[in-house]
C-alpha positions as CSV (number, residue, x, y, z in Angstrom):
1,X,127.3,-37.6,11.9
2,X,128.6,-35.6,15.3
3,X,130.5,-32.6,15.1
4,X,133.4,-34.7,16.6
5,X,133.1,-37.1,14.2
6,X,133.1,-34.2,11.2
7,X,136.6,-32.5,13.1
8,X,138.5,-35.9,13.0
9,X,137.1,-36.9,9.7
10,X,138.2,-33.6,8.5
11,X,142.1,-34.0,10.7
12,X,142.3,-37.1,9.1
13,X,142.1,-36.0,5.6
14,X,145.3,-33.8,5.9
15,X,148.3,-34.4,4.1
16,X,150.9,-36.1,7.4
17,X,153.2,-33.0,6.7
18,X,150.0,-30.6,7.7
19,X,150.2,-27.9,10.5
20,X,148.1,-27.1,13.2
21,X,147.7,-23.8,11.3
22,X,146.7,-26.2,8.7
23,X,143.7,-27.8,10.6
24,X,142.9,-24.7,11.9
25,X,142.0,-23.0,8.7
26,X,140.4,-26.7,7.6
27,X,138.1,-26.8,10.4
28,X,137.1,-22.9,10.2
29,X,136.5,-23.6,6.3
30,X,134.3,-26.8,6.8
31,X,132.4,-24.2,10.0
32,X,131.9,-21.6,7.7
33,X,130.5,-23.4,4.9
34,X,127.8,-25.2,7.6
35,X,127.0,-22.0,8.4
36,X,126.3,-20.9,5.0
37,X,124.0,-24.8,4.4
38,X,121.7,-23.4,6.9
39,X,121.5,-20.1,6.2
40,X,120.3,-20.7,2.7
41,X,118.0,-23.7,4.7
42,X,116.1,-21.0,6.4
43,X,116.4,-18.5,3.1
44,X,118.4,-16.1,4.9
45,X,120.0,-15.2,0.8
46,X,121.0,-12.4,-0.9
47,X,119.5,-12.3,-4.1
48,X,121.8,-12.3,-7.1
49,X,121.4,-8.6,-8.5
50,X,121.9,-7.3,-5.1
51,X,125.2,-9.3,-4.7
52,X,126.4,-8.1,-8.5
53,X,125.6,-4.8,-7.4
54,X,127.6,-4.8,-3.8
55,X,130.3,-6.4,-5.9
56,X,130.4,-3.4,-8.8
57,X,130.9,-1.2,-5.8
58,X,133.6,-3.3,-4.2
59,X,135.3,-3.3,-8.0
60,X,135.6,0.4,-8.5
């Protein structure tokens, strides 16, 4: 599926009363998900233990 097709599909799935901001948020979310999948496929992930350590520092 091309990027244009993905955008059209994402916007078409929005409710009829969606705002432009809603559409922008949806597209940004989908872009971030795709980026995360690409990074995971490339092995650019953080081990679970490191995530737990970082989260523990943030939650203090």
